[in-house]
N, C-alpha and C positions, 0 to 999 in steps of 0.2 A: 488213366491209371486203373489199372484191374482193382487194385486195393482199395481203391475211392469206392467203388461199386460195392465190394465185401463188405466194408465196416459199414456202409450206409444202411446197406441191406440188412445187416444183420443190428442195427442198432436200432434202426425204425420195427424191426421183426421183434428185439428183445422189450422193446417201450410198449407194444401196442397193448398187452394186458392193463400196464399203469393208466393209458391213455383212458381205457373206459372205464375204468373202475372193476371190482370185484364182483361178481355176481349177488346178489339179495337173496334172500330164503326161496325156494321152491322157484326159481328162475323170476323172480321180482326185477324190477328195475335197479340199478346201482346204488348201495350205500353211500352215498359222500364222505362220508367216516372211513372209508377204507384209505382214502386220499391221505390220510391226516400228516400219516408221517413217514409215507413212504419215499425212501433215499434217493432211488435210482432215478426217479424223474428231474429232480432236482441236482444230481451228481451227474446227470449226460448231459444237460443242458447246454450248456458251452461248447460241446463237442459238435454239438446239430450246426451253428453257425461256423465253428473252424472247417466243418466238413463243406461248409457253403450250403447247406440244406436252413434255409433262411424260414421258408414257409414253416418247415416244423418248427424249428424256432420260435416262431411268433404264436404259433398255435398250441406248444406246450406253455408259455408265459401266460394264456389267457386261460389254461386250466389248473395252472397253480392260482393264480387271483381267485379263483372264482371256489377252488376245493380245499387250498391248504390251510388246516390249524393247527396251533401249538397248543389252545389250551384240553388237553387229552391227557388223563391218569396212564402214564406211561414213563417207564424209568428207563432215559436214555442217555447212552456215553457223553460224558460232557466232552472229551476229544472227537470222536466222530460225528459228534450233531456241529460243531465249530468245523472241522473240514470240509465235512459235506456240504451239510444244509446252510452253515453261516457264508462260509466260502464259496459256496456254489450261487448263492442269491448274491450276493455282491457282486461276482465277476458279470453274472447274467443283466444284473442292473447295469454296470457300467458298460454294457455290450449291446445294451438293447437298441439304441440310437442307432447303431452301426447294422444290424440286425433289422432294421425299417420299422423297428417300434414305435408307435406314438409316444414320445415323450412327455410329460407332463411339465408345465411350467416349474423352473428352479431346480431342474434335473442338471447335474450328476448329485446335486445337494437333497433332491428328493423323489418320490415315485415309489409304488407299489412293493416292487422287490424288495427295496431298500428297507421299507417298513417293517416289510415282513422277515427281512435278513435281523432286521435290531431287534424285532416281539422274537427270534430265536434266540438270538445273543443273549436277552434279559432271561430268558430261562434257565439261564446256566449261569447269573451271577452269584445265585445263594452257594453254589458249591464254593466260591471263593470267600467265603465267611468262616474261613479258620484262623487259626491265633498263628499259623505262620505266612498265611495267604497263600499258603496253595490249593488249589483246590481240589476236592473231593473226585473220584470218577466216573460216578454214577447221580442223576440226579432227575427226581421224578418232574416232568416237564409241568405238573398242574399244582403240585403241593411241595415242591423245594427238596431239599435231600432228608431222605428218609431218616427216622433214628437210628434206627441198626445199620447203616451206611457202615462199609469200613472205610477206615481212614487210610488204607493202604492205597499207593497211586504212582503210577510207573511214573518215569522219569519224563519219558515223551508227553503223556497225557498231563505233565502240570507246563511244559516250555513251550508247548505249540500252539501259542493263540495270538504273540503280536503280529502280524501279517495282519489276519482276521480283524481282530481289536481294534488294532491303530487305525486299521481303515475306516472301520465303522467312527472311531470317535472323530474322525477328519471329515466325514462324510455328512455324520449327524450333529457336530460340538458338542457333542456329548462326553467328556474325558473319561468317565468311569471305568469303559472297557478297556482303553490303551492303559490306563493306570493298574486295575488289575492283574494283565497279562505283564506287566514291566516288573510288579512285586514280584509274581511267581518264578520270573527269570532271574530275579535279584536275589532269591534266597536258594533259589537251585544253586545261584554260584556261589554264594556264603557255606554251602555246604557239601562242597566237593572237597576231598581228601587232602592231605600234606602233598602227595605229589602229584593236585591236579587232577583224579578222577572223578567222575559221578557214579554211582551206581544203578542199578535197574529199577529198584522199588523203594518208595519213603513212604514213611508215616507223616498224613499231612498237620496232624495234631502235635506230634512231639519235634519232627524233623529229623527224626532217628534214621538211617538207613534200615530194611526191613533184607533187602535182594544186593548183596554186595558185590555182584558180575559185574564186568566196566567194560564196554564194548560200542560198536556204531551202527551195532543191529536193532533187532526188536527190542521195543522198551525204552530205548535211549535216544533213536535216529533223528527222528525230526525236532528234538530238540537243536540239537547239532544244527539242523538245516534250518531252524527260524532263525537264531542269534545270524547265521551269516543274511540270509534271506531279508531279514527286518533290519538288519543293517544296510543292505543295500535301498530298501523301500523308504527307511527312514532318513539315508544318510546320516548313520547313530554310529560313531568313534568307537563308544563305549562298548556294543553289543560286539561290533568287530574286533574290539580289542580282547574280548571273553573266548570268544572263538579260535583267536590265534594262539593265545593263551591255553586252550583243550589240546588244540591240534598240536603243539608241541608234547604234552605230555602222552597223547594219542600214540604221535611216532615211539615216543620213548620206551613204550609199555605195552602196547598193544601191537606193533606193527612187525610181521618177519616175512622176510622175502617178497614185500609188496600183498601179501594177504593181513588182514587184520582177526585176532584172536580176542577170545572173552579172557580176561585176566579179574585177579583180585584187587578192588579199588584201590585197598591202602596198602597193601605188600608188592602190587604188580606182577604177581608170580599166575602162571597160564591154571587158569581155571575148564575154559571150554577152547579144544584145538578144533573149530568150526567155523566154517563160513553160512552165514544166512542170506537167503535170496534177498532180505529186505535190505542188506547192506549194501547192495549193488545200486544205491543212487548215489555211494561216496564219491565214486571218480567226478559224477556229474558237480557236484558241491565243489570238489575240488577245482575246478574247472571255471569255477563262481571266483578265484580268489586267484586265478592265474598260474595254478600249480599244475602245469597240462602234462608235464613230462611221469611225475608220479601218478597222474591221474589216469595217463595211458597204460601204463605197466600194471596197475591193477586193473583197470579195466580187460586188459588182454587174459587177466588171470580167470576174470568171472567168466570171459565168453570160452575159455576153455572146457570150463563145468557146459555150458551151455548145448558146445558142440559135442560134449559126450553123452547127452540126454536128451537135445531137441527143447530145453527148459531148462529152468534153474528148480533144483528143487530146495524146499523149506529150510533144510540143515543139509551141510557138505561135509562130510569129516574130511580135513585135510591132509595128514598123514596119511590115511588110508585111499584116499583118493575115491569114495565110494560114498553114495546115500549113507544116512543115519535113519535107524529104523524108527518107523511109523512119523517120518519127516520125509516122505520120498513125494508127496504129491507138491503137483506146481499149478496153483490158483489163476493164471495167467497175470502174472504180474509184473508191473512196467516198470522197476525198478532199473534195471539195466537195457529197456529201451529207451528210458528217460536221461539216462548217462550217455546214450550213446548219441541222442539229440544234442547234446548239450555240447559234446566234444564234438562231434563234425562240427556243429555251429564254429567252435571255433578254431578249427583244425583242415576239416574239407578232407581227412583222411578217408579214402575209401573204403577202409579195412570195416569201419563203422555204418556203411551202408550193407553191407556184406551181411551183419549181424542183422539187420532191418529186414534185408529179404529171407534170410534164415527164420526169425520169429513169424512174415509172415505166412510163409511156407508151412513151418511147422502147426502153427494157429488153425489154418484154413485145413490139415492134413488129419490132424489129430483130434482137434477139439470142438471143430465145426459140429453143430447136429441142425434139426428141421428148423429150428428158431432160434438162433443165439450161438452162442461160443461156451462149452461145458467145462467146468473145474477138470484137470487131470488131477483123477486121484492117487495114481501111482506111474509116474514117468519110466519105471523098468518094464512095464509092460502096456503104457496108455491107457489104462481103463481109464473110466471117466466119472464123475460125480452128478447128481441132478441138481445142480447149481451152477449160477454166474456170478460172480460179484461185482458190486457196483464200479468196482475201481477198473474193471477192466475196459468199460465204456469210456469212464472220467479220463483215464488215465492210458490204460495201456493202446486204444483204438487211436487217440490223441495225440500221445510222443511218436508212433510210429508214422501218421500220417503225415505231423509237421516235420520228421525226418526225411521224407520222400516230396516237400515241397516248398523248396526255398521260395517260394512267390508269395505264399500265404501271410496276411495282415499282423502277424504276430510276430513275423519275423522282420517287421517295420526296422528300419536302418534312423529313422529321424526326416528321409528325405519325403515321406506326405505326412500330413497332419489334419484335423479337424478345429477349426477355430468355433469353439461353443459358447453365446453368450449367457452369461449365469447372473442371478441376482446381484452378486457381487463384482460383476464385470468380466472382463472376456476371458476364456480360458483353453488352453490347446489339449489336446484329446486324440488319442489314436497313434500318437509318434514314435510309437515303440518301447521298447526298455520293458516289457509287460516281469513281471515277480509272479510265478507259480506258487501258490500253495503247495503244501503236500499231498493235495487233492489234485492239483493239475488244474486247478482253478486259475486263469491269471488274470491280476490285478494290473490295471494302468495306473503307474505312481503318478504322473501327472494328475490324475484326480483327486488325486488327497489334497492338492494344492487348490482345488477349484473352490472347495469348502472352507478352507481356514480361514478366510477374510472375516468370516461371518462369525468364526469365536474371538480374531483380534480386532474387529470391529467392537464387539462388545465388549470386552475387557479397555479396550481406548476409552469407552464414553463413561462405564465404571470408574474409572481412575480420574475422569474430567468430574464426576459425579461426587467422588469420594474429596476430591482437593475444593469443589464449590461448598461441599460440606462443613469440611476441615475450615475454610475463611468465615463462613458462617458464625461458627463456635466462638473463633479467635475475634470477629467483633464482637459477637456478645457479651464476651468475657470484658472488652476491652468499653464495652456501654456500661457494665454494672460498674467499672473501676470509676469511669468520672463521674456517674451518675452520686456516685458516693460522694463525690466531692464537689457536686454543682451541678446546677443543670446544665445538659449538653444538648444542643442542638447540632443535627445533621446539617454538611455543609449541601448549599443549594445551586452551586454554581453549575455552567455549562460543562456535562462529561460524568457530574457526581450520580450516582445511584438516586440521589431523592429530585433530580432533575426531571422538569416535564418529560421531556423527550425519551428518559429511559425508565419512567415508571413503568408502562405496556411491561418492559423486558423484563424487569424484577418481578411483576405481578407472574407471569410465565414460568419465572424460575422458582417461584414460592415452593419448597415443596410441601406433599401432603403428609399427614402424619402417621408413621407405619413404622411399623417395628422390624415388617420381613425384608430378606435380601434386596437389594437394589435389583432392577429389571427381572424379575422373576415371578413367579406367582404361588399362594399361599397353597400347600399340596401336603399332604403326607409323605412323609417317607416310605420309600419304593420298599424297604425292607418291614417296615412295617404292617404295608397291606400283606405280603405273605404272609407272614409270621399270623396274620386271622384266619389262614387257610390251615392250618396245623405248626406244629412243631418244623421249623425251617431248618434252625441252627443251633447246633450241638453245644456251641460254647458262644457263650454271652457275649464274649468280649469280641 
C-alpha cells in the first residue's frame, strides 16, 4: 500500500536527526546529553514495529539504552512525560520480543526498557505529594517539585496515569505507582459538582476548582478516556461505574444535536458553543462501551468539519459553522482518525475508510515537506508552521496505518498467541486486546498477569511468616505462664518440635533478631533521598 511507504519514509526521515544526536560545538562529535529528554525517539518507537520496520526498532532500542538519561535539570510536564515517555517505554518493552530483540531472563517482568520506564516514573512521584493526592503539573527531573510551582493542574493532568502506572506496578511488583494513580482518580471523582460534572483546572493543594468550564475536550479529555481504558485493562468495575455516571451527566448537560458543548460545571449553562479537535476521540471511546449508534452520529458531525477544511481546526464555532480566531491551525492531530479506526473495527462501515483516504490525501498534499510532515498553521489557506509534533508519529501515522491493515498483529482476535516462560510460570502474550494509552502506545493486558504472581507469592510468604511468629509469641507466653507454676518440660515424643527428627527444621525456622519489615532490605525512604536534593515537597503532609 502506498501509504505504508509514505509514512515509513517520513518517519525515518523525521527521526534521523535524533538518531545521530545534535552536533557539538564547531562541528565536533554529537553530545550524548542531547539525547537526554528527546520525546520523539521514544514516542515513535512502537510505530516502527506496527509498520513492520523491525530492524529500525532494534536499532532505536540500542540508541535509547546507550544514551537516554533522566537525571537532568529539566522541568518536565508530569502528564506528557507519563503518556509519551513512560507509556512509550512500557509499550516498547512489551513488544521487544515480537520485534526480535534479545530479551533478558525474567522478561516481561524485567528488562532495560522497563527499568527506564520505572526510572522515569519515579521522577514523577514527587508531584503526587500534595494534601489532596492530586499531582502538580510540572516536576523537575533532578530536584523534584520547584518551590514556586503553581498548584493549578488541569483535570486530564490529574486523571491520566492509571494505564501506565498500573502496568508499571504489575510488572515491577511495586504498588506505589498504581496507588498514587488511584488516589488521584478518587479525588477527582469526589470533587465533581452536584450535577455530576468536573471542571477544567483545579488547585491540587486546596481541591478548589479554578476553571469551571466542563466538557469532553482539552484539559479534561483523557481523564474520561482512562476511566474506561483503566476499567478494561484492570477489569475494574468501579472505574467503569465512575465513567458511566459521568456519561449520564455529559449527555444531560453538554450534548446538543450530537455535538458536545462546554457548560458551567455547577449550573449546566452553556459557556462555549465550540467543538475542539481534541474532542474527536469521543466516538472511539463510546465504541469501547458499545454505544455505537451515538458514536457514529457524533463522528459524522466531526467528519463534516474535516470535509469543510481538509483537517480539523483546533476550535470550530458550531452555531457559525466556521473556525475560531487564532484557533485555525491543524497540527495533524490523531483523534478523528483514532475514532475511525475503533469504529471501523466495530462496524466495518466503509464511510470510515473514506475518512482515512481523505486524511492520507490531505496530509500528503498539504503538509508533506522535504523531511517530515509540517503542522498546518491555518486551515483556511493551508499555510505551514516549522514544526512537527511527536504525536503525529506516535498516533496519527499509527492509527491511519491500522485503519487500513486488518491483518496487523495489533488486531489479533486471540487466534494466535505466544507462550512465554517466566520465573513465575508460563505466561500467554500477544493474544490481542491491546489497550492504547492516550498517546497510542499499546499495552498487552495479559502482561500484567505475567508478573503479578511475584507479588502474590511474596504476600503469601509474608502471611506464613507472620503466622509463624504469632504462634511463637503465643507459645512463649504459655511457657512463661506454666514456668511460673512449676518446672515445664517440652514434649519429646515423635512429631514434637523437640524430637530429634525435627530439630534441624526448628533451627532453620528460628528467625534472626531484626526490626526491619519481613522480606525487605534496610533502605532510606525514597522521599528522604529526594529531599536531600532540595525542597521537594511544599507540604509536609
